[in-house]
C-alpha positions as CSV (number, residue, x, y, z in Angstrom):
1,M,72.3,347.9,249.5
2,D,68.8,347.5,250.7
3,E,68.7,344.2,252.6
4,R,65.2,343.5,251.3
5,I,66.7,342.5,248.0
6,A,69.7,340.5,249.3
7,T,69.9,337.1,247.7
8,P,72.3,334.2,247.9
9,R,74.8,333.2,245.2
10,L,73.9,330.5,242.7
11,E,74.7,326.9,243.7
12,S,76.7,326.4,240.5
13,P,78.3,329.1,238.3
14,R,77.1,330.2,234.9
15,T,79.9,329.6,232.4
16,K,79.6,333.1,230.9
17,I,78.2,336.3,232.3
18,T,78.2,339.2,229.8
19,G,80.5,342.1,230.8
20,G,78.5,345.0,232.2
21,S,76.0,342.6,233.9
22,V,74.9,343.9,237.4
23,G,74.4,341.3,240.1
24,I,73.6,340.7,243.7
25,A,75.4,338.2,246.0
26,G,74.3,338.2,249.6
27,G,74.1,341.9,250.7
28,Q,76.4,343.2,247.9
29,T,76.0,344.4,244.4
30,G,78.6,344.4,241.7
31,I,79.3,344.7,238.0
32,Y,81.1,342.1,235.9
33,P,83.7,344.2,234.1
34,I,84.3,341.6,231.3
35,D,82.7,338.4,230.1
36,S,83.5,335.8,232.7
37,P,81.9,332.9,234.7
38,G,80.0,333.8,237.8
39,V,77.6,332.9,240.6
40,W,75.8,336.2,241.3
41,Q,72.1,336.7,240.7
42,L,71.8,339.1,237.7
43,I,69.5,342.1,238.0
44,G,70.5,344.2,235.0
45,R,73.3,345.5,232.8
46,T,75.1,348.7,232.2
47,P,75.6,350.1,228.7
48,V,78.9,351.8,229.8
49,P,82.0,349.5,229.5
50,L,83.9,349.3,232.7
51,Y,87.0,348.2,230.9
52,D,88.2,349.7,227.6
53,P,91.9,349.4,226.7
54,Q,91.4,352.3,224.2
55,R,90.4,354.8,226.9
56,E,92.9,357.1,228.5
57,T,92.0,355.5,231.8
58,P,91.1,351.9,230.8
59,I,89.4,351.0,234.1
60,L,86.3,353.2,234.7
61,L,85.9,352.5,238.4
62,K,88.3,352.7,241.3
63,A,88.3,350.8,244.6
64,G,86.1,352.5,247.1
65,N,83.8,354.2,244.5
66,Y,80.2,354.3,245.4
67,I,77.8,353.5,242.5
68,V,74.2,354.4,242.1
69,F,72.2,352.0,239.9
70,K,69.5,353.7,237.9
71,S,66.8,352.0,236.0
72,I,66.6,353.0,232.3
73,G,64.5,351.9,229.3
74,E,65.8,350.1,226.3
75,E,65.9,353.3,224.1
76,E,68.0,355.2,226.7
77,Y,70.2,352.1,227.1
78,R,71.0,352.0,223.3
79,E,71.6,355.8,223.2
80,I,74.1,355.6,226.1
81,E,75.7,352.4,224.6
82,E,76.3,354.2,221.2
83,A,77.6,357.4,222.9
84,A,80.0,355.2,225.0
85,K,81.3,353.5,221.9
86,K,82.1,356.9,220.3
87,G,83.8,358.1,223.5
88,A,81.1,360.7,223.9
89,Y,79.5,359.5,227.1
90,H,80.8,360.5,230.5
91,C,79.7,359.1,233.8
92,K,78.7,361.6,236.5
93,S,80.9,361.5,239.6
94,Y,80.0,362.9,243.0
95,P,82.1,363.2,246.2
96,K,81.2,361.0,249.1
97,K,79.1,362.9,251.7
98,E,79.5,362.5,255.5
99,G,77.3,359.6,256.6
100,D,77.2,357.8,253.2
101,D,77.7,354.1,253.9
């Protein structure tokens, strides 16, 4: 993560962060997979559910995955959200390249 956007955690937790919310804590980014309390600074949300017990593989991400966050507009967000609900959206996956950190 670019250190210019690093930010500390909140002093006290929010009682509910919506699943799919993207946040920053210190020099890390992360995604809340389900609704839960949290202390990270929120910067966005993904329209793709990270956890779906109805999917063949319920958990979308695996330990060690690298994620690229891409800014999208509301219309594209809604389109992806609808496609994901129908099981018609598939995330792109790329192998890690030498020197990627």
